[in-house]
C-alpha positions as CSV (number, residue, x, y, z in Angstrom):
1,M,143.7,65.5,154.7
2,K,145.1,66.0,151.2
3,D,146.8,69.2,150.3
4,M,144.0,70.4,148.0
5,E,141.4,69.8,150.7
6,L,143.4,72.2,152.9
7,V,143.7,74.7,150.0
8,K,139.9,74.5,149.5
9,I,139.4,75.6,153.1
10,L,141.5,78.7,152.5
11,W,139.8,79.3,149.1
12,D,136.3,79.2,150.6
13,Y,137.4,81.5,153.4
14,M,138.8,84.1,151.0
15,K,135.8,84.1,148.6
16,L,133.0,86.6,149.4
17,N,130.4,85.5,146.8
18,Q,128.8,88.9,146.7
19,K,125.9,89.7,144.4
20,L,126.8,91.9,141.5
21,E,125.3,95.4,141.3
22,K,125.7,98.2,138.8
23,C,128.4,100.6,140.0
24,D,130.1,103.8,138.9
25,V,133.4,102.1,138.0
26,I,135.1,98.8,137.7
27,F,138.5,98.3,139.3
28,G,140.7,95.6,137.7
29,L,143.5,94.8,140.1
30,G,146.8,93.9,138.5
31,C,148.3,90.4,138.8
32,L,149.5,87.7,136.4
33,D,146.0,86.3,136.0
34,L,144.8,87.7,132.7
35,M,141.2,86.6,133.5
36,V,141.0,89.7,135.7
37,A,141.2,91.8,132.6
38,K,138.7,89.6,130.7
39,V,136.2,89.6,133.6
40,S,136.5,93.4,134.0
41,A,135.9,93.9,130.3
42,D,132.9,91.5,130.3
43,L,131.3,93.3,133.2
44,Y,131.8,96.6,131.4
45,L,130.2,95.2,128.2
46,K,127.3,93.9,130.2
47,G,126.6,97.4,131.6
48,Y,127.7,97.0,135.2
49,A,129.7,100.3,134.9
50,D,130.6,102.9,132.3
51,K,134.4,103.0,133.0
52,I,137.2,100.8,134.1
53,I,140.3,101.6,136.1
54,F,143.1,99.1,135.8
55,S,145.8,99.3,138.5
56,G,149.1,97.6,138.6
57,G,152.8,98.2,137.9
58,F,155.2,95.3,138.5
59,G,154.4,93.0,141.4
60,K,156.6,90.3,142.9
61,K,155.6,87.8,140.2
62,S,154.9,90.0,137.1
63,K,158.3,91.7,137.3
64,K,159.9,88.4,136.5
65,V,157.9,87.6,133.3
66,W,156.4,90.8,131.8
67,Q,158.1,93.8,130.1
68,E,155.1,96.1,130.6
69,P,153.1,97.1,133.7
70,E,150.1,94.9,134.6
71,A,147.6,97.7,134.1
72,E,148.8,98.5,130.6
73,K,148.6,94.8,129.6
74,F,145.1,94.5,131.1
75,A,144.0,97.7,129.2
76,K,145.1,96.2,125.9
77,I,143.2,93.0,126.6
78,A,140.0,95.0,127.5
79,M,140.3,97.1,124.3
80,D,140.7,94.0,122.2
81,L,137.5,92.7,123.7
82,G,135.6,95.8,122.8
83,V,136.0,98.3,125.6
84,P,136.6,101.8,124.2
85,K,140.0,103.3,125.0
86,E,138.4,106.5,126.4
87,K,136.5,104.4,129.0
88,I,139.7,103.0,130.5
89,Y,142.0,104.7,133.0
90,V,145.4,103.2,133.8
91,E,147.3,103.4,137.0
92,N,150.7,101.7,136.3
93,K,152.8,102.2,139.5
94,A,151.1,100.1,142.2
95,S,153.1,97.0,143.4
96,N,150.8,95.7,146.1
97,T,147.1,95.7,147.0
98,S,147.4,98.7,149.4
99,E,149.0,100.8,146.7
100,N,146.4,99.6,144.2
101,F,143.7,101.4,146.2
102,K,145.8,104.4,147.3
103,F,146.8,105.1,143.8
104,I,143.3,104.5,142.4
105,K,141.9,106.9,144.9
106,R,144.4,109.5,143.9
107,L,143.5,108.9,140.2
108,I,139.8,109.4,141.0
109,Q,140.5,112.6,142.9
110,T,142.9,114.0,140.3
111,N,140.5,113.4,137.4
112,K,137.5,114.5,139.5
113,L,135.6,111.4,138.6
114,P,132.1,111.2,140.0
115,I,132.5,107.8,141.7
116,K,130.8,106.5,144.8
117,S,130.5,102.8,144.1
118,C,133.1,100.4,142.8
119,L,133.0,96.9,141.4
120,I,136.4,95.4,142.3
121,V,137.8,92.5,140.2
122,G,140.7,90.4,141.3
123,R,141.8,86.8,141.5
124,P,139.2,84.5,143.2
125,Y,141.3,83.8,146.3
126,V,142.1,87.4,147.1
127,E,138.6,88.8,147.5
128,K,138.5,89.0,151.3
129,R,142.0,90.4,151.6
130,S,141.2,93.0,148.9
131,Y,138.0,93.9,150.9
132,A,140.0,94.3,154.1
133,V,142.5,96.7,152.4
134,F,139.8,98.6,150.5
135,Q,137.9,99.2,153.8
136,K,141.1,100.7,155.2
137,V,142.1,102.9,152.3
138,M,138.8,103.8,150.7
139,P,136.1,103.5,153.4
140,E,134.0,106.3,152.0
141,Y,133.3,104.3,148.8
142,K,131.0,101.4,148.4
143,G,132.8,98.3,147.1
144,I,131.5,95.0,145.7
145,F,134.1,92.3,145.1
146,T,134.0,89.7,142.4
147,S,136.3,87.5,140.3
148,E,136.2,84.8,137.7
149,N,133.5,82.2,138.3
150,V,135.7,79.2,138.8
151,E,136.1,76.4,141.3
152,C,139.2,75.9,143.4
153,E,140.3,72.6,141.8
154,E,139.8,74.0,138.3
155,Y,141.7,77.2,139.1
156,F,144.8,75.5,140.6
157,G,144.5,72.7,138.0
158,R,145.7,75.2,135.4
159,Y,149.2,75.0,137.0
160,V,151.5,72.1,137.2
161,G,154.6,71.2,139.3
162,E,156.4,74.1,140.9
163,K,154.1,76.7,139.3
164,K,151.1,75.1,141.1
165,R,153.0,75.0,144.4
166,E,154.0,78.6,143.9
167,E,150.4,79.7,143.2
168,I,149.1,77.8,146.3
169,S,151.9,79.5,148.3
170,V,150.6,82.9,147.3
171,L,147.2,82.0,148.8
172,V,148.9,80.7,151.9
173,G,150.9,83.9,152.3
174,D,147.7,85.9,151.9
175,I,146.1,84.1,154.8
176,Q,149.1,85.1,157.0
177,R,148.7,88.7,155.8
178,M,145.0,88.7,156.9
179,K,146.4,88.8,160.5
180,L,149.8,90.5,160.0
181,Y,148.6,93.5,158.0
182,V,146.0,94.4,160.6
183,Q,148.8,94.7,163.2
184,K,150.6,97.0,160.7
185,G,147.5,99.1,160.2
186,W,147.3,98.3,156.4
187,Q,143.9,96.7,156.5
188,V,140.8,96.3,158.7
189,A,140.4,93.3,160.9
190,V,138.4,90.3,159.5
191,D,137.4,87.3,161.6
192,M,139.7,84.3,161.1
193,P,138.0,81.0,162.0
194,E,140.2,78.5,163.9
195,H,139.9,75.8,161.2
196,V,141.1,78.2,158.6
197,W,144.2,79.1,160.6
198,K,144.9,75.4,161.2
199,A,144.7,74.7,157.5
200,Y,147.1,77.5,156.9
201,E,149.6,76.2,159.5
202,E,149.4,72.7,158.1
203,L,150.1,73.9,154.5
204,V,153.1,75.8,155.8
205,K,154.4,72.6,157.4
206,R,154.0,70.9,154.1
207,G,156.3,73.4,152.4
208,Y,153.9,76.0,151.0
209,Y,155.8,78.9,152.6
210,Q,157.4,80.6,149.6
211,Y,155.3,83.8,150.2
212,V,155.1,83.6,154.0
213,I,156.7,86.6,155.7
């Protein structure tokens, strides 16, 4: 089986394909993928929520290439696309998914925002892991998870050489975390089919282990 066929197995597992609904707020989860900011802004402009919370400081990848926190960069993009500044909240300290939701929750409580339902935007291949962390940290809220509408091959086709290998390695590392972080109490348990785990193990053997713990 070719590398990308194995990657597609992991991609399909991590995608939730949930139906969009109008919510109280949109969460844009920080990362290097600027499409997260653009999708968040698009959903706001289409009326899916009347406010956006961008969360993200400097992650393991963004700290190497950006001089400003992820959330602040995302907020600027959203404003350039037409989202009013007063409709955007920024949490610029989180460095991982668990902190994203912990710090967002604190922001909601501090600002006494009337929020019960959340539309969570992230990278396509982190939907399920985001869901597992969200259910652990914010179980009292309703969450719907979405991302850019893009196919696996097109998404990873944007990268070449070592950058493509690194991006795939992030996905491979996230599959491991789906099991490991349950044991640490950082997310709820989610079923892991045997064929998915075998695809993960094969990709690790083929050298995609940069983000494996």
